[in-house]
Backbone as numpy.savetxt, mean C-alpha at the origin, in Angstrom:
# Nx Ny Nz CAx CAy CAz Cx Cy Cz
-1.24 -26.62 -0.74 -2.08 -25.44 -0.74 -1.19 -24.20 -0.74
-1.55 -23.22 -1.54 -0.87 -21.93 -1.50 -1.93 -20.85 -1.49
-1.54 -19.68 -1.06 -2.47 -18.56 -0.99 -2.12 -17.55 -2.07
-3.13 -16.94 -2.65 -2.90 -15.90 -3.64 -3.78 -14.71 -3.30
-3.41 -13.57 -3.86 -4.13 -12.33 -3.60 -4.73 -11.84 -4.91
-5.99 -11.53 -4.88 -6.64 -10.98 -6.07 -7.84 -10.17 -5.63
-8.14 -9.16 -6.40 -9.32 -8.36 -6.12 -10.52 -9.04 -6.76
-11.60 -9.10 -6.04 -12.83 -9.68 -6.56 -13.44 -8.72 -7.57
-13.35 -7.44 -7.29 -13.96 -6.40 -8.11 -12.85 -5.65 -8.84
-12.83 -5.74 -10.15 -11.76 -5.10 -10.91 -12.07 -3.65 -11.30
-13.26 -3.17 -10.96 -13.59 -1.78 -11.23 -13.13 -0.94 -10.06
-12.34 0.10 -10.31 -11.90 0.95 -9.20 -13.08 1.74 -8.63
-12.98 2.15 -7.37 -14.02 3.00 -6.80 -14.19 4.26 -7.65
-15.37 4.87 -7.63 -15.61 6.08 -8.45 -14.55 7.15 -8.21
-13.96 7.65 -9.30 -12.98 8.71 -9.22 -11.56 8.27 -8.93
-11.35 6.99 -8.65 -10.02 6.49 -8.32 -9.36 5.85 -9.54
-8.05 5.97 -9.59 -7.26 5.46 -10.72 -6.41 4.30 -10.23
-6.28 3.27 -11.05 -5.41 2.14 -10.72 -3.96 2.50 -11.04
-3.07 1.57 -10.75 -1.63 1.72 -11.00 -1.38 1.67 -12.50
-1.64 2.78 -13.17 -1.46 2.87 -14.62 -0.39 3.88 -14.98
-0.12 4.81 -14.10 0.84 5.86 -14.37 2.12 5.58 -13.59
3.26 5.95 -14.14 4.51 5.68 -13.45 4.60 6.38 -12.09
4.10 7.59 -12.00 4.18 8.34 -10.74 2.81 8.90 -10.42
2.42 8.85 -9.13 1.15 9.50 -8.79 1.21 10.99 -9.12
0.19 11.48 -9.77 0.13 12.89 -10.16 -0.52 13.72 -9.06
-0.03 14.93 -8.88 -0.58 15.83 -7.87 -2.09 15.97 -8.01
-2.79 15.90 -6.88 -4.22 16.14 -6.84 -5.10 15.00 -7.31
-4.52 13.89 -7.75 -5.31 12.77 -8.24 -5.67 11.81 -7.10
-6.67 10.98 -7.34 -7.10 9.96 -6.40 -6.79 8.59 -6.98
-6.17 7.75 -6.17 -5.73 6.42 -6.62 -6.25 5.33 -5.71
-6.39 4.13 -6.28 -6.63 2.95 -5.48 -5.30 2.59 -4.85
-5.29 2.42 -3.53 -4.07 2.03 -2.82 -4.40 0.95 -1.81
-3.35 0.24 -1.42 -3.51 -0.92 -0.56 -2.59 -0.82 0.65
-3.06 -1.37 1.78 -2.29 -1.40 3.02 -2.40 -2.81 3.59
-1.27 -3.50 3.71 -1.26 -4.85 4.27 -1.11 -4.82 5.77
-1.89 -5.68 6.45 -1.85 -5.73 7.91 -2.41 -7.07 8.38
-2.55 -7.22 9.68 -3.17 -8.43 10.24 -4.68 -8.25 10.27
-5.41 -9.34 10.43 -6.86 -9.24 10.49 -7.32 -8.42 11.69
-6.67 -8.59 12.84 -7.06 -7.83 14.04 -6.81 -6.33 13.86
-5.64 -5.97 13.31 -5.35 -4.56 13.10 -6.27 -3.96 12.04
-6.64 -4.77 11.04 -7.57 -4.28 10.01 -8.91 -3.93 10.64
-9.38 -4.74 11.58 -10.66 -4.45 12.24 -10.57 -3.15 13.04
-9.42 -2.92 13.67 -9.21 -1.68 14.41 -9.19 -0.47 13.46
-8.53 -0.63 12.31 -8.48 0.45 11.32 -9.88 0.72 10.77
-10.64 -0.33 10.52 -12.02 -0.14 10.03 -12.86 0.61 11.06
-12.64 0.33 12.33 -13.42 0.96 13.39 -13.00 2.40 13.66
-11.71 2.68 13.60 -11.20 3.99 14.01 -10.50 4.78 12.92
-10.29 4.18 11.77 -9.56 4.84 10.69 -8.06 4.65 10.82
-7.36 5.05 9.78 -5.90 4.97 9.80 -5.33 6.01 10.76
-4.18 5.70 11.32 -3.41 6.66 12.13 -1.99 6.69 11.59
-1.35 7.82 11.73 0.05 7.95 11.29 0.93 6.99 12.08
1.90 6.40 11.37 2.96 5.68 12.07 3.84 6.72 12.74
4.54 6.34 13.76 5.42 7.29 14.46 6.68 7.58 13.66
7.12 6.61 12.85 8.33 6.78 12.03 8.33 5.69 10.97
9.29 5.73 10.11 9.45 4.75 9.05 10.47 5.28 8.06
10.64 4.58 6.97 11.61 4.97 5.95 11.39 6.41 5.47
10.12 6.84 5.43 9.77 8.18 4.97 9.25 9.06 6.10
9.48 8.63 7.33 9.02 9.40 8.48 7.59 9.04 8.84
6.91 9.98 9.49 5.54 9.77 9.93 4.57 9.75 8.76
3.49 8.98 8.92 2.46 8.92 7.89 1.83 7.55 7.83
0.96 7.36 6.86 0.32 6.08 6.60 0.97 5.51 5.35
1.50 4.29 5.47 2.21 3.65 4.36 1.24 2.78 3.56
1.21 3.04 2.25 0.35 2.31 1.33 1.11 2.11 0.02
0.52 1.34 -0.87 1.08 1.18 -2.21 -0.05 1.08 -3.21
0.21 1.52 -4.42 -0.76 1.30 -5.51 -0.62 -0.12 -6.04
0.34 -0.86 -5.53 0.65 -2.21 -5.99 0.14 -3.23 -4.96
-0.89 -4.00 -5.33 -1.46 -5.01 -4.43 -0.40 -6.02 -4.00
0.49 -6.39 -4.92 1.55 -7.36 -4.57 2.40 -6.84 -3.42
2.76 -5.57 -3.46 3.57 -4.97 -2.40 2.83 -5.06 -1.06
1.59 -4.62 -1.03 0.82 -4.59 0.22 0.58 -5.99 0.77
0.40 -6.97 -0.11 0.09 -8.33 0.35 1.26 -8.99 1.07
2.43 -8.42 1.02 3.61 -8.96 1.72 3.65 -8.57 3.19
2.77 -7.65 3.60 2.82 -7.12 4.96 1.72 -7.69 5.84
1.99 -7.81 7.13 3.28 -7.58 7.77 4.27 -8.70 7.43
5.49 -8.30 7.16 6.54 -9.25 6.77 6.77 -10.24 7.92
6.87 -11.50 7.56 7.13 -12.54 8.55 5.89 -13.04 9.27
4.74 -12.48 8.97 3.49 -12.89 9.61 2.84 -13.99 8.76
2.14 -14.95 9.38 1.50 -16.03 8.60 0.49 -15.47 7.60
0.55 -15.96 6.37 -0.35 -15.49 5.32 -1.82 -15.62 5.70
-2.17 -16.67 6.45 -3.57 -16.92 6.79 -4.16 -15.79 7.64
-3.32 -15.01 8.32 -3.81 -13.93 9.17 -3.61 -12.55 8.55
-3.10 -12.51 7.32 -2.90 -11.23 6.65 -4.17 -10.81 5.93
-4.31 -9.50 5.77 -5.41 -8.94 5.01 -4.90 -7.64 4.40
-5.46 -7.26 3.27 -5.09 -6.01 2.61 -6.31 -5.10 2.61
-6.11 -3.87 3.06 -7.18 -2.87 3.05 -7.10 -2.12 1.72
-8.20 -2.14 0.98 -8.27 -1.42 -0.29 -8.90 -0.06 -0.02
-8.22 0.98 -0.49 -8.66 2.34 -0.21 -8.58 3.22 -1.45
-9.20 4.35 -1.32 -9.10 5.42 -2.30 -8.32 6.53 -1.61
-7.28 7.04 -2.27 -6.41 8.04 -1.64 -6.24 9.24 -2.56
-6.60 10.41 -2.05 -6.29 11.66 -2.75 -4.88 12.03 -2.31
-3.92 11.95 -3.22 -2.50 12.11 -2.86 -2.09 13.55 -2.63
-2.89 14.53 -3.04 -2.50 15.93 -2.85 -1.23 16.24 -3.63
-0.30 16.93 -2.99 0.98 17.27 -3.61 1.99 16.16 -3.29
2.59 15.59 -4.36 3.44 14.41 -4.22 4.92 14.76 -4.37
5.75 14.22 -3.48 7.21 14.38 -3.56 7.83 13.02 -3.88
8.62 12.97 -4.91 9.35 11.76 -5.30 10.60 11.65 -4.43
10.75 10.52 -3.75 11.93 10.22 -2.94 12.56 8.98 -3.56
13.65 9.16 -4.31 14.15 8.05 -5.14 15.54 7.54 -4.80
16.07 7.92 -3.63 17.34 7.34 -3.19 17.51 7.52 -1.68
18.26 6.59 -1.08 18.53 6.68 0.34 19.24 7.99 0.65
18.97 8.53 1.82 19.55 9.79 2.27 19.13 10.97 1.39
17.99 10.85 0.74 17.42 11.97 -0.01 17.26 13.13 0.97
17.58 14.36 0.58 17.52 15.47 1.52 16.13 15.71 2.14
15.07 15.23 1.48 13.72 15.41 2.02 13.08 14.08 2.42
13.89 13.04 2.63 13.38 11.70 2.91 12.39 11.69 4.08
12.65 12.45 5.11 11.74 12.47 6.26 11.16 13.86 6.54
11.45 14.82 5.67 10.97 16.19 5.90 10.05 16.68 4.79
9.63 15.81 3.89 8.81 16.19 2.76 7.54 16.93 3.19
6.92 16.50 4.27 5.68 17.16 4.71 5.96 18.59 5.19
7.09 18.78 5.85 7.46 20.13 6.32 7.63 21.10 5.16
7.85 20.57 3.97 8.07 21.41 2.78 6.82 21.54 1.92
5.67 21.15 2.48 4.41 21.38 1.78 3.87 20.21 0.97
4.44 19.02 1.12 3.94 17.86 0.37 2.99 17.04 1.23
2.03 16.39 0.56 1.03 15.57 1.24 1.37 14.09 1.20
2.11 13.68 0.17 2.45 12.28 -0.02 3.90 12.18 -0.49
4.62 11.22 0.06 5.95 10.89 -0.44 5.82 9.61 -1.24
6.45 9.56 -2.41 6.36 8.41 -3.29 7.75 7.87 -3.58
7.92 6.56 -3.35 9.16 5.87 -3.68 8.89 5.06 -4.94
9.57 5.39 -6.05 9.34 4.66 -7.30 9.86 3.23 -7.23
9.33 2.37 -8.08 9.83 0.99 -8.12 11.28 0.95 -8.60
11.99 -0.04 -8.13 13.36 -0.34 -8.58 14.34 0.83 -8.44
14.19 1.64 -7.40 15.11 2.76 -7.20 16.13 2.46 -6.11
16.05 1.27 -5.49 17.00 0.89 -4.47 16.58 1.24 -3.05
15.44 1.86 -2.88 14.96 2.24 -1.54 14.26 1.08 -0.83
13.58 0.24 -1.60 12.78 -0.86 -1.05 13.32 -2.17 -1.60
13.58 -3.14 -0.70 14.20 -4.39 -1.14 13.36 -5.16 -2.16
12.03 -5.04 -2.10 11.18 -5.75 -3.06 11.24 -5.13 -4.45
11.69 -3.88 -4.55 11.70 -3.19 -5.83 10.33 -2.65 -6.23
9.36 -2.74 -5.32 8.01 -2.26 -5.62 7.78 -0.89 -5.01
6.87 -0.12 -5.58 6.64 1.25 -5.12 6.04 1.32 -3.73
6.23 2.46 -3.10 5.66 2.72 -1.79 5.23 4.18 -1.71
4.18 4.42 -0.94 3.68 5.77 -0.72 3.51 5.99 0.77
3.76 7.20 1.21 3.51 7.57 2.60 2.62 8.81 2.55
1.42 8.68 3.11 0.43 9.75 3.10 0.41 10.37 4.50
0.66 11.68 4.56 0.77 12.36 5.85 -0.55 12.36 6.62
-1.64 12.76 5.96 -2.91 12.96 6.64 -3.85 11.78 6.37
-4.18 10.99 7.41 -5.08 9.85 7.22 -6.45 10.24 6.67
-6.85 11.50 6.80 -8.16 11.92 6.27 -8.19 11.92 4.74
-7.04 11.78 4.10 -6.99 11.68 2.63 -7.35 10.27 2.15
-7.53 9.34 3.10 -7.74 7.93 2.77 -9.18 7.53 3.07
-9.85 6.97 2.07 -11.20 6.43 2.25 -11.10 4.91 2.09
-11.47 4.18 3.11 -11.40 2.71 3.09 -12.62 2.17 2.36
-12.38 1.23 1.43 -13.48 0.60 0.71 -13.78 -0.80 1.19
-12.77 -1.64 1.26 -13.02 -3.00 1.68 -11.72 -3.71 2.02
-11.87 -4.97 2.40 -10.72 -5.81 2.74 -10.56 -6.87 1.67
-9.31 -7.19 1.37 -9.00 -8.29 0.45 -8.27 -9.34 1.27
-8.83 -10.53 1.29 -8.21 -11.63 2.04 -7.58 -12.59 1.04
-6.52 -13.30 1.47 -5.91 -14.26 0.54 -6.87 -15.41 0.28
-6.79 -15.96 -0.91 -7.62 -17.11 -1.26 -6.72 -18.31 -1.50
-7.28 -19.48 -1.24 -6.52 -20.72 -1.45 -6.46 -20.99 -2.94
-5.27 -21.26 -3.43 -5.06 -21.56 -4.83 -4.76 -23.04 -4.96
-5.81 -23.85 -5.17 -5.64 -25.31 -5.23 -4.93 -25.73 -6.51
-5.15 -25.01 -7.62 -4.50 -25.38 -8.88 -2.99 -25.39 -8.71
-2.47 -24.29 -8.18 -1.02 -24.19 -8.04 -0.51 -25.19 -7.00
-1.28 -25.43 -5.96 -0.88 -26.38 -4.92 -0.80 -27.78 -5.49
-1.82 -28.19 -6.25 -1.83 -29.52 -6.83 -0.73 -29.64 -7.89
-0.51 -28.56 -8.65 0.54 -28.57 -9.67 1.90 -28.73 -8.99
2.11 -28.03 -7.88 3.39 -28.12 -7.17 3.59 -29.51 -6.59
2.51 -30.14 -6.11 2.63 -31.49 -5.56 2.96 -32.52 -6.64
2.44 -32.30 -7.85 2.68 -33.24 -8.94 4.10 -33.11 -9.51
4.71 -31.96 -9.31 6.04 -31.71 -9.89 7.12 -32.49 -9.18
């Protein structure tokens, strides 16, 4: 048995854009994902997102437009207890942070930006997948949860190999 991640509904929420553009554009709204545990997801659904105290990009809410990226979190946690929160995010003014020790890596919000964006394959994230940090949780509208599904085809194929 293996687990896979997929959205049941392929239509984005009204006004939201999928991962089609290389960089989030200022003022646009995107579908974004946040990986967490089932218990923490219930807390987020009840109370909304809260800023992390720190991280690679400083304080904020960490999300990605890439479902694969979000489905890896929390790293090291059993897949059966993971869940991805699907949201709509108005990114506001976006700052590209594309290398370690970027002069605005943790101060982007102090300079008037609403979201910090790490592009894919820039060396900042070991997975090579994009990451976003949104300063104000009120920019995030939660739509639903995506849970992993059992993929019997791949499991049976792997057993036969």
